[in-house]
C-alpha positions as CSV (number, residue, x, y, z in Angstrom):
1,M,-117.6,145.8,-112.3
2,T,-117.8,147.4,-108.9
3,R,-116.0,146.2,-105.8
4,D,-118.0,144.9,-102.8
5,P,-117.2,147.3,-100.0
6,A,-117.4,144.4,-97.5
7,T,-114.6,142.6,-99.2
8,P,-111.2,143.4,-97.6
9,T,-108.5,144.7,-99.9
10,G,-104.8,145.1,-99.6
11,A,-102.7,142.9,-97.3
12,I,-105.8,141.7,-95.3
13,G,-107.6,140.7,-98.4
14,E,-104.5,138.8,-99.7
15,A,-104.1,137.1,-96.4
16,L,-107.7,136.0,-96.4
17,R,-107.5,134.7,-99.9
18,A,-104.3,132.7,-99.0
19,G,-106.3,131.0,-96.2
20,I,-104.7,132.8,-93.2
21,D,-106.9,132.8,-90.1
22,I,-107.1,136.6,-89.4
23,G,-109.4,135.9,-86.4
24,L,-106.7,133.8,-84.8
25,L,-104.2,136.6,-85.3
26,E,-106.6,139.1,-83.8
27,D,-107.2,136.9,-80.8
28,N,-103.4,136.5,-80.2
29,L,-102.9,140.3,-80.5
30,R,-105.5,140.8,-77.7
31,L,-103.2,138.9,-75.3
32,T,-100.5,140.6,-73.3
33,Y,-96.9,140.0,-74.1
34,E,-96.6,137.8,-71.1
35,Q,-99.6,135.7,-72.1
36,R,-98.2,135.3,-75.7
37,A,-94.7,134.3,-74.2
38,L,-96.4,131.7,-72.0
39,Q,-98.3,130.3,-75.0
40,H,-95.1,130.1,-77.0
41,Q,-93.3,128.4,-74.1
42,D,-96.1,125.8,-73.8
43,A,-95.9,125.1,-77.5
44,L,-92.1,124.8,-77.4
45,D,-92.3,122.4,-74.4
46,L,-94.8,120.3,-76.3
47,A,-92.6,120.2,-79.4
48,L,-89.6,119.2,-77.4
49,A,-91.5,116.5,-75.6
50,L,-92.7,115.1,-78.9
51,E,-89.1,115.2,-80.2
52,R,-87.9,113.3,-77.2
53,A,-90.7,110.7,-77.4
54,G,-89.8,110.1,-81.1
55,R,-86.1,109.8,-80.3
56,D,-86.8,107.4,-77.4
57,L,-89.1,105.3,-79.7
58,H,-86.5,105.0,-82.4
59,E,-83.6,104.3,-79.9
60,R,-85.5,101.5,-78.2
61,P,-84.0,98.0,-78.9
62,A,-86.2,95.9,-81.2
63,T,-88.3,93.2,-79.5
64,P,-88.1,89.6,-80.8
65,A,-91.6,89.8,-82.2
66,A,-90.8,92.9,-84.2
67,T,-87.6,91.4,-85.6
68,A,-89.4,88.2,-86.7
69,R,-91.5,90.0,-89.3
């Protein structure tokens, strides 16, 4: 059995078989350090906003309609 030369081997091949999006990694590596840092900060800001929204939702007093169920 011969190996297809177009099939990646080594770490890249393992990553592809594991379902890792190599294209996304390549796209991110094309960005400058500053661009990647800004993307990271945007993602962190979103995660923190979602965390706050969840906390606010759970800390809200129950409404009479919700407690009647």
